[in-house]
N, CA, C and O atoms as a MOPAC input file, in Angstrom:
PM7 MOZYME 1SCF
protein

 N      0.75700 1    -1.07900 1    -0.12900 1
 C      0.09200 1    -0.21800 1     0.06900 1
 C      0.96100 1     1.13000 1     0.01200 1
 O      2.00300 1     1.11300 1     0.66700 1
 N      0.61800 1     2.39300 1    -0.76200 1
 C      1.19400 1     3.64300 1    -0.78700 1
 C      0.50000 1     4.46700 1    -0.09800 1
 O     -0.60200 1     4.12000 1     0.32800 1
 N      0.97300 1     5.62600 1     0.12800 1
 C      0.75000 1     6.63000 1     0.95400 1
 C     -0.87700 1     6.98600 1     0.74700 1
 O     -1.73500 1     6.94000 1     1.62900 1
 N     -1.07300 1     7.36600 1    -0.71000 1
 C     -2.59100 1     7.75300 1    -1.22900 1
 C     -3.31800 1     6.67900 1    -0.63300 1
 O     -4.05500 1     6.95800 1     0.31200 1
 N     -3.23500 1     5.50800 1    -1.02300 1
 C     -3.98600 1     4.30900 1    -0.53500 1
 C     -4.18800 1     4.20100 1     1.07000 1
 O     -5.19800 1     3.69500 1     1.56000 1
 N     -3.36500 1     4.61000 1     1.66300 1
 C     -3.50600 1     4.51600 1     3.01300 1
 C     -4.56700 1     5.43300 1     3.39300 1
 O     -5.50100 1     4.99900 1     4.06700 1
 N     -4.52800 1     6.79400 1     2.99600 1
 C     -5.21300 1     7.92500 1     3.39900 1
 C     -6.71500 1     7.61600 1     3.04200 1
 O     -7.64800 1     7.46700 1     3.83100 1
 N     -6.72900 1     7.55700 1     1.72000 1
 C     -7.97200 1     7.14800 1     1.42500 1
 C     -8.69100 1     6.10700 1     1.94300 1
 O     -9.91400 1     6.20400 1     2.04500 1
 N     -7.96000 1     4.88500 1     2.36700 1
 C     -8.83200 1     3.90500 1     3.20900 1
 C     -9.32100 1     4.26000 1     4.81000 1
 O    -10.33700 1     3.80900 1     5.33800 1
 N     -8.60000 1     4.93500 1     5.27400 1
 C     -8.70800 1     5.80100 1     6.90300 1
 C     -9.86500 1     6.90400 1     6.45100 1
 O    -10.66000 1     7.13500 1     7.36200 1
 N    -10.05300 1     7.46100 1     5.50300 1
 C    -11.20300 1     8.21900 1     5.31800 1
 C    -12.23700 1     7.50400 1     4.99500 1
 O    -13.29500 1     8.12400 1     5.10100 1
 N    -12.33600 1     6.30700 1     4.60000 1
 C    -13.45800 1     5.66300 1     4.44000 1
 C    -13.91500 1     5.01200 1     5.22000 1
 O    -15.10000 1     4.68900 1     5.14400 1
 N    -13.04300 1     4.57300 1     6.31500 1
 C    -13.23800 1     3.98100 1     7.94300 1
 C    -13.46500 1     5.08800 1     8.40400 1
 O    -14.63900 1     4.99300 1     8.76000 1
 N    -13.13400 1     6.06300 1     8.63500 1
 C    -13.97400 1     7.62700 1     9.58500 1
 C    -15.46000 1     7.75200 1     8.62400 1
 O    -16.36400 1     8.14000 1     9.36400 1
 N    -15.71400 1     7.63500 1     7.87200 1
 C    -16.89100 1     8.18500 1     7.28100 1
 C    -17.78200 1     6.89300 1     7.71900 1
 O    -18.87600 1     7.19400 1     8.19400 1
 N    -17.48600 1     5.49500 1     7.63400 1
 C    -17.98100 1     4.48200 1     7.81200 1
 C    -18.47000 1     4.44400 1     9.43000 1
 O    -19.63300 1     4.27300 1     9.79500 1
 N    -17.43600 1     4.62300 1    10.21000 1
 C    -17.82200 1     4.76100 1    11.52200 1
 C    -18.58500 1     5.88700 1    12.15700 1
 O    -19.09600 1     5.87700 1    13.27700 1
 N    -18.58600 1     6.72100 1    11.40200 1
 C    -19.58600 1     7.94300 1    11.34600 1
 C    -20.82300 1     7.52300 1    11.49700 1
 O    -21.54900 1     7.68900 1    12.47700 1
 N    -21.12700 1     6.80300 1    10.19500 1
 C    -22.57200 1     6.30900 1    10.16500 1
 C    -22.76700 1     5.13700 1    10.86400 1
 O    -23.84100 1     4.97600 1    11.44400 1
 N    -22.01400 1     4.39600 1    10.90100 1
 C    -22.30400 1     3.12000 1    12.12600 1
 C    -22.72700 1     4.19600 1    13.36700 1
 O    -23.94600 1     4.21200 1    13.53600 1
 N    -22.08200 1     4.96900 1    14.14100 1
 C    -22.24200 1     5.43300 1    15.11900 1
 C    -23.64400 1     6.34300 1    15.27300 1
 O    -24.14000 1     6.69100 1    16.34500 1
 N    -24.11500 1     6.61600 1    14.04400 1
 C    -25.36100 1     7.15800 1    14.11700 1
 C    -26.59500 1     6.16000 1    13.73700 1
 O    -27.64100 1     6.47100 1    13.16900 1
 N    -26.23900 1     5.03600 1    14.14800 1
 C    -27.22200 1     4.01000 1    14.30200 1
 C    -27.55700 1     3.42100 1    12.80200 1
 O    -28.57100 1     2.72700 1    12.72700 1
 N    -26.81000 1     3.63300 1    11.62600 1
 C    -27.02300 1     3.17500 1    10.26300 1
 C    -25.76000 1     1.89400 1    10.07700 1
 O    -24.79600 1     1.52300 1    10.74600 1
 N    -26.32800 1     1.53500 1     8.91200 1
 C    -25.45500 1     0.39600 1     8.12400 1
 C    -24.23600 1     1.07600 1     7.73700 1
 O    -24.40300 1     2.16500 1     7.18900 1
 N    -22.99600 1     0.65600 1     7.90800 1
 C    -21.84500 1     1.25200 1     7.08500 1
 C    -21.27400 1    -0.12300 1     6.24800 1
 O    -20.24300 1    -0.12600 1     5.57700 1
 N    -22.07400 1    -1.15200 1     6.42100 1
 C    -21.47000 1    -2.05200 1     5.52600 1
 C    -23.07900 1    -2.32800 1     4.37800 1
 O    -24.23700 1    -2.04500 1     4.68200 1
 N    -22.64500 1    -2.86600 1     3.25000 1
 C    -23.68800 1    -2.90400 1     2.56500 1
 C    -24.40500 1    -4.34800 1     2.63900 1
 O    -23.92100 1    -5.25000 1     3.32200 1
 N    -25.52100 1    -4.49700 1     1.93400 1
 C    -26.40400 1    -6.02600 1     2.20000 1
 C    -25.24100 1    -6.88000 1     1.07300 1
 O    -24.40500 1    -6.38900 1     0.31400 1
 N    -25.52800 1    -8.05200 1     1.28800 1
 C    -24.88600 1    -9.15000 1     0.64400 1
 C    -25.30700 1    -9.12900 1    -1.01100 1
 O    -24.50700 1    -9.53100 1    -1.85600 1
 N    -26.47000 1    -8.68500 1    -1.32200 1
 C    -27.07500 1    -8.23000 1    -2.87600 1
 C    -26.39800 1    -7.12000 1    -3.32800 1
 O    -26.01900 1    -7.06500 1    -4.49700 1
 N    -26.16100 1    -6.05200 1    -2.38900 1
 C    -25.56100 1    -4.74200 1    -2.98600 1
 C    -24.07900 1    -5.17900 1    -3.26200 1
 O    -23.54000 1    -4.61100 1    -4.21200 1
 N    -23.29400 1    -6.16600 1    -2.52700 1
 C    -22.16400 1    -6.35300 1    -2.74000 1
 C    -21.74000 1    -7.10200 1    -3.66700 1
 O    -20.62900 1    -7.04500 1    -4.19400 1
 N    -22.71500 1    -7.92900 1    -3.93400 1
 C    -22.81700 1    -8.80900 1    -5.08800 1
 C    -22.92100 1    -8.20900 1    -6.60800 1
 O    -22.29300 1    -8.67300 1    -7.56000 1
 N    -23.85500 1    -7.05700 1    -6.67600 1
 C    -23.91600 1    -6.06100 1    -7.67600 1
 C    -22.52100 1    -5.40000 1    -7.75300 1
 O    -21.94400 1    -5.39000 1    -8.84100 1
 N    -21.97200 1    -4.87200 1    -6.71200 1
 C    -20.76100 1    -4.06400 1    -7.08300 1
 C    -19.87500 1    -5.07000 1    -7.31700 1
 O    -18.93700 1    -4.54700 1    -7.91900 1
 N    -19.62700 1    -6.44000 1    -7.14000 1
 C    -18.70200 1    -7.09400 1    -7.37600 1
 C    -18.60400 1    -7.69800 1    -8.94400 1
 O    -17.60700 1    -7.83200 1    -9.65300 1
 N    -19.63900 1    -7.92800 1    -9.14500 1
 C    -20.20100 1    -7.99500 1   -10.57100 1
 C    -19.54400 1    -7.26400 1   -11.63900 1
 O    -18.93500 1    -7.65300 1   -12.63600 1
 N    -19.86300 1    -5.90700 1   -11.10900 1
 C    -19.51900 1    -4.93200 1   -12.09800 1
 C    -18.11400 1    -4.55000 1   -12.15100 1
 O    -17.61900 1    -4.20400 1   -13.22400 1
 N    -17.37900 1    -4.58900 1   -10.99000 1
 C    -15.93800 1    -4.62300 1   -10.60200 1
 C    -15.36600 1    -5.58900 1   -11.63600 1
 O    -14.80200 1    -5.23500 1   -12.67100 1
 N    -15.54400 1    -6.68100 1   -11.29500 1
 C    -14.73200 1    -8.05500 1   -11.66400 1
 C    -14.88900 1    -8.07700 1   -13.22100 1
 O    -14.01400 1    -8.65700 1   -13.86400 1
 N    -15.94200 1    -7.48800 1   -13.88000 1
 C    -16.01500 1    -7.27400 1   -15.06300 1
 C    -15.58600 1    -6.14900 1   -16.14700 1
 O    -15.66800 1    -6.17400 1   -17.37500 1
 N    -15.03500 1    -5.02100 1   -15.14500 1
 C    -14.54300 1    -3.88600 1   -15.39100 1
 C    -13.15300 1    -4.01600 1   -16.10700 1
 O    -12.24400 1    -4.74800 1   -15.71300 1
 N    -13.10800 1    -3.13900 1   -17.30500 1
 C    -11.67600 1    -2.96300 1   -17.78900 1
 C    -10.69300 1    -2.56300 1   -17.02400 1
 O     -9.60900 1    -2.79800 1   -17.55900 1
 N    -10.59500 1    -1.98600 1   -15.85100 1
 C     -9.94900 1    -1.21500 1   -14.84400 1
 C     -9.36200 1    -2.45200 1   -13.72300 1
 O     -8.50100 1    -2.19300 1   -12.88300 1
 N     -9.90000 1    -3.62300 1   -13.85500 1
 C     -9.68900 1    -4.56900 1   -12.81900 1
 C     -8.15800 1    -4.68300 1   -13.04500 1
 O     -7.66100 1    -4.39200 1   -14.13300 1
 N     -7.36200 1    -5.14900 1   -11.90000 1
 C     -6.20900 1    -5.35400 1   -11.63100 1
 C     -5.97100 1    -6.71400 1   -11.02500 1
 O     -6.26800 1    -6.83700 1    -9.83700 1
 N     -5.46200 1    -7.78300 1   -11.68800 1
 C     -5.20000 1    -8.88600 1   -10.57400 1
 C     -3.66600 1    -8.85300 1    -9.96300 1
 O     -2.67500 1    -9.15200 1   -10.63000 1
 N     -3.64600 1    -8.54800 1    -8.94900 1
 C     -1.96100 1    -8.94300 1    -7.99300 1
 C     -1.53100 1   -10.05000 1    -8.34300 1
 O     -0.56000 1   -10.33200 1    -9.04500 1
 N     -2.64700 1   -11.00500 1    -7.58500 1
 C     -2.50900 1   -12.71000 1    -7.16900 1
 C     -3.71900 1   -12.90400 1    -7.33200 1
 O     -4.57700 1   -12.18800 1    -7.84900 1
 N     -3.78600 1   -14.12300 1    -6.77400 1
 C     -5.19200 1   -14.77000 1    -6.92200 1
 C     -6.15900 1   -14.33500 1    -5.65800 1
 O     -7.32700 1   -14.71700 1    -5.71200 1
 N     -5.72300 1   -13.53900 1    -4.50300 1
 C     -6.32900 1   -13.27200 1    -3.36500 1
 C     -6.82100 1   -11.48400 1    -3.74400 1
 O     -7.91800 1   -11.00500 1    -3.45500 1
 N     -5.71300 1   -10.76100 1    -4.42700 1
 C     -6.04100 1    -9.44100 1    -4.57000 1
 C     -5.99500 1    -8.86900 1    -5.64000 1
 O     -5.14200 1    -8.90600 1    -6.52600 1
 N     -7.56400 1    -7.96300 1    -5.50200 1
 C     -7.85600 1    -7.65900 1    -7.09000 1
 C     -7.81200 1    -6.27800 1    -6.63500 1
 O     -8.13100 1    -6.11500 1    -5.45700 1
 N     -7.40600 1    -4.99000 1    -7.47500 1
 C     -7.61900 1    -3.74000 1    -7.16600 1
 C     -8.10100 1    -2.83100 1    -8.62100 1
 O     -8.00600 1    -3.15600 1    -9.80400 1
 N     -8.51800 1    -1.87500 1    -8.13600 1
 C     -9.13500 1    -1.25100 1    -9.20900 1
 C     -7.96900 1    -0.21400 1    -9.81300 1
 O     -7.15200 1     0.25900 1    -9.02300 1
 N     -7.91000 1     0.13200 1   -11.26000 1
 C     -6.52500 1     0.49200 1   -11.62200 1
 C     -6.97300 1     2.01200 1   -11.54500 1
 O     -6.02600 1     2.79900 1   -11.52600 1
 N     -8.04800 1     2.48500 1   -11.50500 1
 C     -8.13300 1     3.85300 1   -11.29400 1
 C     -7.95400 1     4.61400 1    -9.88700 1
 O     -7.40300 1     5.70900 1    -9.78200 1
 N     -8.51600 1     3.85300 1    -8.79000 1
 C     -8.43000 1     4.51100 1    -7.77800 1
 C     -7.41100 1     3.61000 1    -6.79900 1
 O     -7.08100 1     3.91000 1    -5.65100 1
 N     -7.09100 1     2.68600 1    -7.39100 1
 C     -6.04100 1     1.60700 1    -6.59900 1
 C     -6.43300 1     1.03400 1    -5.64600 1
 O     -5.51400 1     0.74800 1    -4.88000 1
 N     -7.59100 1     0.66200 1    -5.26100 1
 C     -8.40000 1     0.37500 1    -3.64300 1
 C     -8.13600 1    -1.19600 1    -4.02900 1
 O     -8.05600 1    -1.65300 1    -5.17000 1
 N     -8.04100 1    -1.78200 1    -3.00800 1
 C     -8.52000 1    -3.29800 1    -2.81100 1
 C     -9.81900 1    -3.49800 1    -3.15200 1
 O    -10.48100 1    -2.76500 1    -2.41800 1
 N    -10.48700 1    -4.07000 1    -3.83800 1
 C    -11.74400 1    -4.29000 1    -4.07900 1
 C    -12.54600 1    -5.10700 1    -3.24300 1
 O    -13.73900 1    -4.85300 1    -3.40900 1
 N    -12.33600 1    -5.97200 1    -2.42800 1
 C    -12.93800 1    -6.43800 1    -1.47300 1
 C    -13.34400 1    -5.99900 1    -0.21000 1
 O    -14.25200 1    -6.44600 1     0.49200 1
 N    -12.49400 1    -4.97900 1     0.02500 1
 C    -12.94300 1    -3.81700 1     0.91200 1
 C    -13.65700 1    -2.53900 1     0.49900 1
 O    -14.25000 1    -1.76100 1     1.24700 1
 N    -13.53200 1    -2.47300 1    -0.55300 1
 C    -14.17800 1    -1.04900 1    -1.31900 1
 C    -15.43100 1    -1.39300 1    -1.68400 1
 O    -16.29300 1    -0.51900 1    -1.60000 1
 N    -15.76300 1    -2.59300 1    -2.11600 1
 C    -17.39200 1    -3.14400 1    -2.33000 1
 C    -18.40800 1    -3.26900 1    -1.22800 1
 O    -19.61800 1    -3.24100 1    -1.45600 1
 N    -17.77200 1    -3.44000 1     0.24600 1
 C    -18.34600 1    -3.88100 1     1.06200 1
 C    -18.99300 1    -2.63100 1     1.95200 1
 O    -20.04000 1    -2.62400 1     2.59900 1
 N    -17.98500 1    -1.55200 1     1.75600 1
 C    -18.46000 1     0.08800 1     2.81900 1
 C    -19.58100 1     0.92100 1     1.83300 1
 O    -19.43500 1     1.38100 1     0.70000 1
 N    -20.49100 1     0.92000 1     2.53700 1
 C    -21.86200 1     1.65100 1     1.97100 1
 C    -21.28700 1     3.19200 1     1.57100 1
 O    -21.99900 1     3.84400 1     0.80700 1
 N    -20.05300 1     3.78800 1     2.04500 1
 C    -19.66800 1     4.75400 1     1.51200 1
 C    -18.96100 1     5.18200 1     0.45600 1
 O    -18.72300 1     6.30400 1     0.01000 1
 N    -18.59700 1     3.83800 1     0.05700 1
 C    -17.81600 1     3.83300 1    -1.11300 1
 C    -18.20500 1     4.01000 1    -2.55800 1
 O    -19.31600 1     3.51100 1    -2.73500 1
 N    -17.80100 1     4.43100 1    -3.44000 1
 C    -18.33400 1     4.87900 1    -4.78100 1
 C    -17.23300 1     4.54300 1    -5.97900 1
 O    -16.05500 1     4.56400 1    -5.62100 1
 N    -17.40800 1     4.35000 1    -6.84900 1
 C    -16.68000 1     3.59200 1    -7.95100 1
 C    -16.29400 1     4.89000 1    -8.56200 1
 O    -17.12900 1     5.79300 1    -8.61200 1
 N    -14.96300 1     5.07000 1    -9.08200 1
 C    -14.36700 1     6.30500 1    -9.39100 1
 C    -14.88300 1     6.62100 1   -11.12000 1
 O    -14.64000 1     7.65700 1   -11.73900 1
 N    -15.39300 1     5.81400 1   -11.47000 1
 C    -15.89100 1     6.00800 1   -13.01900 1
 C    -17.03600 1     5.90700 1   -13.05900 1
 O    -17.46700 1     5.89100 1   -14.21200 1
 N    -17.94600 1     5.80900 1   -12.10400 1
 C    -19.26400 1     5.97700 1   -11.76400 1
 C    -20.03800 1     5.13200 1   -12.04400 1
 O    -21.19200 1     5.45000 1   -12.33000 1
 N    -19.61400 1     3.76000 1   -12.04500 1
 C    -20.55600 1     2.62000 1   -12.47600 1
 C    -21.18900 1     2.16600 1   -11.17300 1
 O    -21.89400 1     1.19900 1   -11.46200 1
 N    -21.24900 1     2.36400 1   -10.13900 1
 C    -22.01400 1     2.36600 1    -9.03300 1
 C    -21.53200 1     3.60100 1    -7.96200 1
 O    -20.49800 1     4.26800 1    -8.00200 1
 N    -22.86100 1     3.67200 1    -6.81400 1
 C    -22.32600 1     4.68200 1    -6.11400 1
 C    -22.80500 1     4.56900 1    -4.53600 1
 O    -23.68800 1     3.77000 1    -4.22500 1
 N    -22.34000 1     5.18900 1    -3.82700 1
 C    -22.56900 1     5.13500 1    -2.37600 1
 C    -24.07100 1     4.51900 1    -1.72400 1
 O    -25.13700 1     4.98100 1    -2.13200 1
 N    -24.04700 1     3.90200 1    -1.12800 1
 C    -25.66100 1     3.58300 1    -0.78600 1
 C    -26.22800 1     5.05100 1     0.29900 1
 O    -25.69800 1     5.81600 1     1.10500 1
 N    -27.12600 1     4.90700 1    -0.08400 1
 C    -27.61300 1     6.34900 1     0.63800 1
 C    -27.86900 1     5.98100 1     2.11300 1
 O    -28.83700 1     5.28800 1     2.42800 1
 N    -27.06500 1     6.41300 1     2.92900 1
 C    -27.11100 1     6.49000 1     4.55400 1
 C    -27.85000 1     7.56700 1     5.25600 1
 O    -28.36500 1     7.35700 1     6.35400 1
 N    -27.92300 1     8.80500 1     4.61000 1
 C    -28.35100 1     9.55100 1     5.51300 1
 C    -29.70700 1     9.73900 1     5.38200 1
 O    -30.31300 1    10.44900 1     6.18500 1

């Protein structure tokens, strides 16, 4: 992980914790996660580092974490954050 990835990750965690402490879901439903996964895994910007680590070439995020957080958004607008407010 490089510094920009770490900063981006902690910003997402901060937003997720804020949502959680407000009593809302910070993690998306299984169905939403599958929807996001199908889009990302068929995207031209998917980068396979190895069998377990898949990244987005646009934002450089690890997809298994990104697709599960309600506050996450696709950097090229293929899917958006779940309305948590």
